[in-house]
BATORTI-166839 format. One line per 5 residues: number of its first residue (from 1); their letters; for each residue y, x, z of N, C-alpha, C. Coordinates in nm, 3 decimals, m for minus. Last residue first. Layout:
BEGIN
NUM> A> Y/X/Z/Y/X/Z/Y/X/Z | ...
// end
This chain:
BEGIN
214> XXXXX> m9.138/m0.411/8.253/m9.032/m0.341/8.179/m8.991/m0.217/8.254 | m9.494/m0.395/8.309/m9.359/m0.434/8.345/m9.259/m0.352/8.263 | m9.830/m0.510/8.323/m9.724/m0.437/8.254/m9.587/m0.488/8.292 | m10.068/m0.588/8.453/m9.944/m0.583/8.526/m9.835/m0.504/8.458 | m10.311/m0.384/8.294/m10.280/m0.497/8.381/m10.144/m0.476/8.447
209> XXXXX> m10.224/m0.259/7.968/m10.288/m0.248/8.099/m10.252/m0.371/8.182 | m10.091/m0.338/7.749/m10.219/m0.273/7.728/m10.294/m0.249/7.856 | m9.745/m0.282/7.669/m9.855/m0.368/7.709/m9.986/m0.294/7.682 | m9.430/m0.166/7.748/m9.563/m0.124/7.703/m9.668/m0.220/7.759 | m9.121/m0.225/7.635/m9.216/m0.277/7.731/m9.354/m0.248/7.677
204> XXXXX> m8.798/m0.074/7.593/m8.938/m0.092/7.554/m9.018/m0.148/7.671 | m8.468/m0.120/7.452/m8.558/m0.098/7.565/m8.701/m0.118/7.516 | m8.259/0.036/7.208/m8.360/m0.063/7.243/m8.435/m0.021/7.369 | m8.042/0.164/7.078/m8.039/0.140/7.222/m8.140/0.035/7.268 | m8.104/0.029/6.756/m8.021/0.111/6.842/m8.032/0.067/6.988
199> XXXXX> m8.400/0.042/6.572/m8.309/m0.041/6.651/m8.234/0.046/6.750 | m8.597/0.147/6.412/m8.460/0.191/6.390/m8.358/0.105/6.462 | m8.862/0.093/6.454/m8.783/m0.006/6.380/m8.642/0.041/6.349 | m9.167/0.250/6.434/m9.028/0.272/6.474/m8.939/0.181/6.389 | m9.445/0.022/6.474/m9.366/0.121/6.401/m9.230/0.138/6.465
194> XXXXX> m9.565/m0.183/6.590/m9.641/m0.058/6.598/m9.560/0.057/6.537 | m9.409/m0.448/6.781/m9.415/m0.353/6.670/m9.511/m0.239/6.699 | m9.227/m0.734/6.862/m9.355/m0.664/6.877/m9.372/m0.573/6.756 | m8.906/m0.787/6.993/m8.987/m0.759/6.875/m9.114/m0.685/6.913 | m8.637/m0.975/7.078/m8.762/m0.924/7.134/m8.857/m0.908/7.017
189> XXXXX> m8.285/m0.983/7.107/m8.402/m0.973/7.021/m8.519/m0.919/7.102 | m7.969/m1.151/7.134/m8.086/m1.088/7.196/m8.199/m1.084/7.095 | m7.614/m1.102/7.058/m7.744/m1.168/7.051/m7.852/m1.090/7.124 | m7.376/m0.969/7.044/m7.408/m1.036/7.169/m7.540/m1.109/7.169 | m7.343/m0.823/6.817/m7.262/m0.943/6.831/m7.293/m1.023/6.956
184> XXXXX> m7.540/m0.635/6.836/m7.401/m0.591/6.857/m7.307/m0.709/6.875 | m7.758/m0.793/6.762/m7.745/m0.747/6.901/m7.602/m0.704/6.931 | m7.700/m0.830/6.488/m7.720/m0.945/6.577/m7.699/m0.905/6.722 | m7.694/m0.566/6.397/m7.572/m0.648/6.389/m7.582/m0.768/6.483 | m7.961/m0.492/6.443/m7.853/m0.421/6.511/m7.724/m0.501/6.510
179> XXXXX> m8.092/m0.669/6.268/m8.115/m0.679/6.412/m8.003/m0.610/6.489 | m7.991/m0.578/6.020/m7.971/m0.717/6.061/m7.988/m0.732/6.212 | m8.076/m0.311/6.014/m7.933/m0.342/6.008/m7.905/m0.483/6.058 | m8.354/m0.348/6.016/m8.289/m0.282/6.128/m8.140/m0.312/6.131 | m8.383/m0.469/5.761/m8.419/m0.541/5.883/m8.350/m0.480/6.004
174> XXXXX> m8.302/m0.256/5.600/m8.229/m0.383/5.595/m8.257/m0.466/5.719 | m8.503/m0.072/5.662/m8.364/m0.041/5.699/m8.280/m0.169/5.698 | m8.719/m0.198/5.547/m8.718/m0.179/5.692/m8.578/m0.146/5.742 | m8.653/m0.169/5.280/m8.647/m0.303/5.339/m8.649/m0.296/5.491 | m8.700/0.102/5.248/m8.565/0.050/5.226/m8.549/m0.088/5.290
169> XXXXX> m8.978/0.115/5.301/m8.883/0.182/5.390/m8.741/0.129/5.373 | m9.124/m0.216/5.257/m9.112/m0.074/5.227/m9.000/m0.015/5.314 | m9.314/m0.457/5.437/m9.183/m0.404/5.399/m9.192/m0.256/5.366 | m9.552/m0.558/5.535/m9.530/m0.562/5.389/m9.397/m0.504/5.345 | m9.416/m0.603/5.853/m9.536/m0.619/5.770/m9.495/m0.639/5.623
164> XXXXX> m9.205/m0.590/6.027/m9.203/m0.496/5.914/m9.326/m0.509/5.825 | m9.238/m0.765/6.245/m9.151/m0.806/6.135/m9.154/m0.715/6.014 | m9.427/m0.831/6.463/m9.456/m0.736/6.355/m9.370/m0.767/6.231 | m9.247/m1.097/6.549/m9.383/m1.046/6.565/m9.420/m0.961/6.444 | m8.957/m1.164/6.718/m9.009/m1.108/6.593/m9.145/m1.045/6.617
159> XXXXX> m8.715/m1.374/6.814/m8.849/m1.332/6.856/m8.924/m1.291/6.729 | m8.379/m1.379/6.890/m8.474/m1.357/6.782/m8.605/m1.305/6.842 | m8.134/m1.589/7.025/m8.255/m1.511/7.053/m8.343/m1.503/6.930 | m7.920/m1.744/6.934/m7.893/m1.628/7.019/m8.012/m1.535/7.038 | m7.888/m1.828/6.595/m7.964/m1.850/6.716/m7.944/m1.726/6.804
154> XXXXX> m7.738/m1.963/6.308/m7.725/m1.874/6.424/m7.814/m1.922/6.538 | m7.882/m1.967/6.000/m7.846/m2.053/6.112/m7.848/m1.966/6.238 | m7.930/m1.765/5.824/m7.871/m1.888/5.769/m7.838/m1.989/5.877 | m8.058/m1.540/5.922/m7.913/m1.532/5.902/m7.850/m1.662/5.854 | m8.326/m1.578/5.929/m8.260/m1.544/6.054/m8.109/m1.557/6.043
149> XXXXX> m8.402/m1.596/5.667/m8.369/m1.722/5.735/m8.308/m1.698/5.873 | m8.477/m1.343/5.595/m8.341/m1.386/5.562/m8.303/m1.516/5.630 | m8.747/m1.324/5.652/m8.652/m1.267/5.747/m8.509/m1.314/5.721 | m8.853/m1.448/5.419/m8.880/m1.501/5.553/m8.776/m1.452/5.654 | m8.763/m1.265/5.231/m8.715/m1.403/5.226/m8.737/m1.471/5.361
144> XXXXX> m8.911/m1.042/5.304/m8.765/m1.036/5.313/m8.705/m1.176/5.311 | m9.165/m1.141/5.243/m9.133/m1.110/5.381/m8.981/m1.101/5.401 | m9.146/m1.164/4.969/m9.166/m1.286/5.049/m9.131/m1.260/5.195 | m9.126/m0.894/4.908/m9.014/m0.982/4.877/m9.025/m1.113/4.956 | m9.382/m0.804/4.984/m9.263/m0.753/5.052/m9.142/m0.840/5.029
139> XXXXX> m9.545/m0.945/4.803/m9.560/m0.965/4.947/m9.437/m0.918/5.024 | m9.339/m1.065/4.528/m9.437/m0.975/4.588/m9.446/m1.004/4.737 | m9.296/m1.399/4.394/m9.249/m1.280/4.465/m9.366/m1.194/4.512 | m9.372/m1.637/4.288/m9.380/m1.520/4.201/m9.339/m1.391/4.270 | m9.317/m1.831/4.477/m9.457/m1.801/4.449/m9.476/m1.679/4.361
134> XXXXX> m9.046/m1.876/4.470/m9.098/m1.782/4.570/m9.243/m1.745/4.546 | m8.887/m1.870/4.153/m8.973/m1.940/4.249/m9.041/m1.841/4.343 | m8.563/m1.726/4.127/m8.706/m1.711/4.098/m8.787/m1.792/4.199 | m8.299/m1.712/4.188/m8.343/m1.827/4.109/m8.489/m1.820/4.069 | m8.262/m1.472/4.334/m8.231/m1.601/4.397/m8.284/m1.722/4.320
129> XXXXX> m8.291/m1.208/4.287/m8.414/m1.289/4.281/m8.388/m1.435/4.316 | m8.058/m1.081/4.335/m8.107/m1.078/4.197/m8.231/m1.164/4.177 | m8.041/m1.115/4.616/m7.947/m1.182/4.526/m7.998/m1.189/4.383 | m8.183/m0.984/4.807/m8.252/m1.091/4.736/m8.164/m1.159/4.631 | m8.127/m0.800/5.018/m8.144/m0.757/4.879/m8.222/m0.857/4.796
124> XXXXX> m8.058/m0.903/5.261/m8.198/m0.866/5.241/m8.231/m0.840/5.094 | m7.787/m0.953/5.238/m7.832/m0.870/5.349/m7.976/m0.823/5.332 | m7.770/m1.131/5.020/m7.722/m0.994/5.008/m7.777/m0.903/5.115 | m7.880/m1.363/5.135/m7.938/m1.305/5.014/m7.898/m1.159/4.999 | m7.694/m1.404/5.341/m7.833/m1.374/5.374/m7.905/m1.312/5.255
119> XXXXX> m7.465/m1.462/5.192/m7.467/m1.345/5.280/m7.610/m1.305/5.315 | m7.545/m1.699/5.066/m7.512/m1.581/4.986/m7.514/m1.454/5.070 | m7.575/m1.865/5.290/m7.692/m1.831/5.210/m7.665/m1.707/5.125 | m7.310/m1.891/5.371/m7.407/m1.828/5.462/m7.530/m1.784/5.384 | m7.204/m2.028/5.153/m7.153/m1.895/5.188/m7.251/m1.820/5.276
114> XXXXX> m7.352/m2.267/5.162/m7.357/m2.182/5.043/m7.312/m2.040/5.075 | m7.276/m2.381/5.404/m7.414/m2.337/5.385/m7.424/m2.239/5.268 | m6.953/m2.246/5.501/m7.039/m2.343/5.435/m7.181/m2.290/5.426 | m6.838/m2.145/5.827/m6.871/m2.118/5.688/m6.959/m2.229/5.632 | m6.800/m2.180/6.099/m6.705/m2.242/6.008/m6.733/m2.220/5.861
109> XXXXX> m7.023/m2.057/6.214/m6.889/m1.999/6.231/m6.790/m2.052/6.128 | m7.255/m2.194/6.209/m7.229/m2.106/6.096/m7.088/m2.049/6.098 | m7.515/m2.310/6.416/m7.375/m2.271/6.408/m7.354/m2.171/6.295 | m7.785/m2.475/6.230/m7.724/m2.403/6.341/m7.577/m2.374/6.318 | m7.987/m2.619/6.082/m7.851/m2.671/6.106/m7.784/m2.607/6.227
104> XXXXX> m8.251/m2.610/6.007/m8.212/m2.549/6.134/m8.074/m2.594/6.178 | m8.245/m2.749/5.761/m8.340/m2.787/5.866/m8.296/m2.734/6.003 | m8.046/m2.616/5.613/m8.034/m2.759/5.643/m8.122/m2.798/5.761 | m8.145/m2.357/5.604/m8.008/m2.379/5.652/m7.988/m2.525/5.692 | m8.395/m2.401/5.490/m8.387/m2.356/5.628/m8.247/m2.377/5.686
99> XXXXX> m8.314/m2.487/5.230/m8.397/m2.573/5.316/m8.383/m2.533/5.462 | m8.181/m2.260/5.145/m8.105/m2.385/5.160/m8.182/m2.483/5.248 | m8.393/m2.082/5.126/m8.290/m2.059/5.228/m8.205/m2.183/5.251 | m8.532/m2.205/4.913/m8.596/m2.183/5.042/m8.493/m2.164/5.152 | m8.341/m2.190/4.712/m8.379/m2.321/4.764/m8.452/m2.309/4.897
94> XXXXX> m8.336/m1.914/4.662/m8.216/m1.980/4.715/m8.252/m2.115/4.777 | m8.598/m1.881/4.561/m8.553/m1.807/4.679/m8.433/m1.877/4.743 | m8.728/m2.206/4.470/m8.671/m2.075/4.442/m8.632/m2.008/4.573 | m9.040/m2.362/4.560/m8.895/m2.352/4.570/m8.849/m2.214/4.525 | m9.310/m2.327/4.558/m9.251/m2.395/4.443/m9.099/m2.394/4.444
89> XXXXX> m9.367/m2.200/4.804/m9.388/m2.128/4.678/m9.318/m2.193/4.560 | m9.194/m2.169/5.089/m9.241/m2.273/4.998/m9.246/m2.216/4.857 | m9.288/m1.965/5.361/m9.216/m1.975/5.234/m9.278/m2.085/5.149 | m9.387/m1.865/5.603/m9.325/m1.997/5.599/m9.243/m2.020/5.474 | m9.517/m1.625/5.662/m9.378/m1.620/5.615/m9.310/m1.757/5.611
84> XXXXX> m9.701/m1.539/5.954/m9.689/m1.619/5.832/m9.542/m1.628/5.792 | m9.657/m1.401/6.189/m9.727/m1.332/6.082/m9.719/m1.406/5.949 | m9.325/m1.509/6.288/m9.462/m1.468/6.315/m9.524/m1.398/6.195 | m9.025/m1.543/6.422/m9.085/m1.494/6.298/m9.222/m1.440/6.333 | m8.816/m1.774/6.563/m8.946/m1.710/6.580/m8.999/m1.671/6.443
79> XXXXX> m8.502/m1.800/6.704/m8.574/m1.789/6.579/m8.706/m1.719/6.611 | m8.401/m2.007/6.986/m8.456/m1.888/6.923/m8.497/m1.909/6.778 | m8.330/m2.226/7.132/m8.231/m2.118/7.124/m8.279/m1.999/7.043 | m8.543/m2.393/7.145/m8.425/m2.442/7.075/m8.324/m2.330/7.050 | m8.718/m2.240/7.303/m8.752/m2.274/7.166/m8.634/m2.320/7.084
74> XXXXX> m8.589/m2.238/7.549/m8.598/m2.114/7.474/m8.628/m2.145/7.328 | m8.380/m2.534/7.568/m8.503/m2.460/7.592/m8.499/m2.329/7.513 | m8.125/m2.691/7.719/m8.150/m2.593/7.613/m8.277/m2.518/7.649 | m8.175/m2.892/7.916/m8.074/m2.910/7.813/m8.095/m2.817/7.694 | m8.347/m2.839/8.121/m8.400/m2.914/8.008/m8.299/m2.928/7.894
69> XXXXX> m8.203/m2.531/8.214/m8.296/m2.638/8.247/m8.349/m2.705/8.121 | m8.020/m2.328/8.210/m7.999/m2.439/8.117/m8.095/m2.553/8.143 | m7.865/m2.174/8.484/m7.989/m2.208/8.417/m7.968/m2.332/8.331 | m7.576/m1.980/8.444/m7.632/m2.106/8.490/m7.761/m2.135/8.415 | m7.482/m1.751/8.332/m7.517/m1.745/8.473/m7.576/m1.873/8.528
64> XXXXX> m7.449/m1.808/8.065/m7.330/m1.791/8.148/m7.358/m1.794/8.296 | m7.757/m1.941/8.065/m7.639/m1.932/7.980/m7.517/m1.923/8.070 | m8.100/m1.850/8.079/m7.974/m1.879/8.146/m7.858/m1.858/8.051 | m8.430/m1.937/8.072/m8.316/m1.902/7.989/m8.190/m1.943/8.063 | m8.748/m1.831/8.196/m8.621/m1.903/8.210/m8.516/m1.847/8.114
59> XXXXX> m9.077/m1.864/8.287/m8.988/m1.815/8.181/m8.861/m1.897/8.189 | m9.322/m1.772/8.533/m9.211/m1.854/8.485/m9.135/m1.782/8.374 | m9.674/m1.796/8.630/m9.547/m1.729/8.606/m9.444/m1.823/8.546 | m9.988/m1.856/8.463/m9.902/m1.856/8.581/m9.775/m1.780/8.546 | m10.068/m1.898/8.207/m10.158/m1.941/8.313/m10.085/m1.944/8.447
54> XXXXX> m9.811/m2.021/7.986/m9.870/m1.915/8.069/m9.963/m1.974/8.174 | m9.863/m2.185/7.683/m9.828/m2.203/7.824/m9.890/m2.091/7.905 | m9.719/m2.124/7.365/m9.831/m2.107/7.458/m9.780/m2.125/7.600 | m9.475/m2.184/7.254/m9.595/m2.225/7.182/m9.721/m2.214/7.269 | m9.242/m2.085/7.361/m9.288/m2.215/7.407/m9.411/m2.267/7.336
49> XXXXX> m9.154/m1.833/7.316/m9.107/m1.936/7.225/m9.149/m2.076/7.267 | m9.295/m1.694/7.511/m9.149/m1.699/7.520/m9.092/m1.812/7.434 | m9.554/m1.725/7.405/m9.519/m1.783/7.535/m9.368/m1.798/7.547 | m9.530/m1.575/7.174/m9.555/m1.718/7.162/m9.530/m1.791/7.293 | m9.495/m1.322/7.288/m9.390/m1.380/7.207/m9.406/m1.531/7.194
44> XXXXX> m9.747/m1.295/7.415/m9.624/m1.296/7.493/m9.510/m1.359/7.415 | m9.921/m1.295/7.195/m9.931/m1.401/7.296/m9.805/m1.410/7.379 | m9.842/m1.056/7.069/m9.821/m1.185/7.002/m9.826/m1.300/7.101 | m9.922/m0.874/7.274/m9.783/m0.878/7.225/m9.752/m1.013/7.158 | m10.172/m0.823/7.381/m10.103/m0.945/7.421/m9.961/m0.957/7.370
39> XXXXX> m10.340/m0.626/7.296/m10.276/m0.606/7.426/m10.199/m0.728/7.473 | m10.449/m0.638/7.046/m10.516/m0.711/7.152/m10.453/m0.698/7.288 | m10.357/m0.312/6.948/m10.402/m0.445/6.908/m10.478/m0.511/7.023 | m10.147/m0.141/7.195/m10.253/m0.150/7.094/m10.282/m0.295/7.055 | m9.783/m0.144/7.223/m9.918/m0.147/7.276/m10.020/m0.166/7.167
34> XXXXX> m9.456/m0.287/7.285/m9.545/m0.185/7.231/m9.684/m0.201/7.290 | m9.174/m0.463/7.215/m9.305/m0.475/7.278/m9.400/m0.380/7.209 | m8.838/m0.400/7.272/m8.951/m0.375/7.184/m9.080/m0.382/7.264 | m8.546/m0.578/7.311/m8.665/m0.532/7.380/m8.778/m0.518/7.280 | m8.197/m0.548/7.297/m8.321/m0.565/7.222/m8.435/m0.505/7.303
29> XXXXX> m7.886/m0.702/7.394/m8.000/m0.616/7.419/m8.117/m0.651/7.328 | m7.681/m0.884/7.388/m7.649/m0.748/7.349/m7.763/m0.651/7.369 | m7.779/m1.076/7.668/m7.703/m1.069/7.545/m7.662/m0.926/7.514 | m8.085/m0.948/7.818/m7.954/m1.013/7.821/m7.887/m1.000/7.685 | m8.405/m0.975/7.947/m8.327/m0.940/7.828/m8.196/m1.018/7.833
24> XXXXX> m8.671/m0.888/8.132/m8.534/m0.934/8.148/m8.453/m0.883/8.029 | m9.006/m0.954/8.247/m8.909/m0.893/8.157/m8.773/m0.957/8.177 | m9.334/m0.907/8.383/m9.197/m0.955/8.395/m9.108/m0.884/8.295 | m9.668/m0.980/8.453/m9.574/m0.924/8.355/m9.437/m0.990/8.369 | m9.904/m1.040/8.587/m9.795/m0.977/8.660/m9.687/m0.921/8.570
19> XXXXX> m10.139/m0.974/8.319/m10.095/m1.047/8.438/m9.981/m0.970/8.503 | m10.316/m1.031/8.009/m10.226/m0.953/8.096/m10.189/m1.039/8.215 | m10.559/m1.160/7.945/m10.501/m1.060/7.855/m10.402/m0.970/7.930 | m10.857/m1.281/8.065/m10.721/m1.247/8.103/m10.670/m1.133/8.014 | m11.046/m1.520/7.890/m11.027/m1.378/7.922/m10.881/m1.352/7.955
14> XXXXX> m11.074/m1.777/7.800/m11.134/m1.745/7.927/m11.118/m1.600/7.970 | m10.918/m1.778/7.570/m11.062/m1.785/7.559/m11.135/m1.747/7.686 | m10.664/m1.611/7.741/m10.705/m1.665/7.610/m10.857/m1.663/7.602 | m10.406/m1.601/7.966/m10.551/m1.613/7.955/m10.582/m1.678/7.822 | m10.145/m1.429/8.116/m10.193/m1.486/7.991/m10.345/m1.485/7.991
9> XXXXX> m9.891/m1.452/8.352/m10.033/m1.426/8.328/m10.074/m1.500/8.202 | m9.581/m1.322/8.466/m9.657/m1.400/8.367/m9.802/m1.355/8.363 | m9.375/m1.250/8.656/m9.518/m1.257/8.692/m9.600/m1.343/8.596 | m9.102/m1.394/8.499/m9.152/m1.333/8.622/m9.301/m1.359/8.635 | m8.851/m1.346/8.249/m8.977/m1.403/8.295/m9.021/m1.327/8.419
4> XXXX> m8.539/m1.427/8.092/m8.622/m1.346/8.180/m8.747/m1.422/8.220 | m8.250/m1.404/7.904/m8.388/m1.450/7.902/m8.467/m1.364/7.999 | m7.912/m1.500/7.901/m8.014/m1.411/7.958/m8.150/m1.479/7.950 | m7.579/m1.494/7.773/m7.710/m1.556/7.783/m7.812/m1.452/7.830
// end
């Protein structure tokens, strides 16, 4: 699978944020979006996910060399993790993941929802918290719960907007391990960050000037 865009222009509130921006990410690759606040990192991720329409330019997803067209959109093929955690406070940690496993209903490689949820709990050090209502979690624990949903339903593309917010150093390592495993398995990731994420063999795209390119 391959995600690429050509000559994207982003306009917000009548102001041009970036223009002439192109990127190309293939299976087994991670792209880090760098740049100062206001450079357009979040806007670019939201464009890729289909939440924002570019003022000009194209975004395409190809599978096996063939464009998927209307059959598979980027939005259908991706996990998007933004600034909000999307956690239901009255649900326990396990119930939150069970909800996402059911709602997303993605490929689980023949495993049951219960088995996939247990793996996600372990991957983000949430097993000991599984029966606690999410409303009682710390900010960092809620963020780990948000990120754990990446693992309960397979999606080839992960779009991550400042995923390390509220995470301590140990939790940042857990995130890096998850992203590295996803990419090593042929997945793709695009992440906006101000911090070193510990992602192996990552490419970078610097935003902040006109016409940023990979």
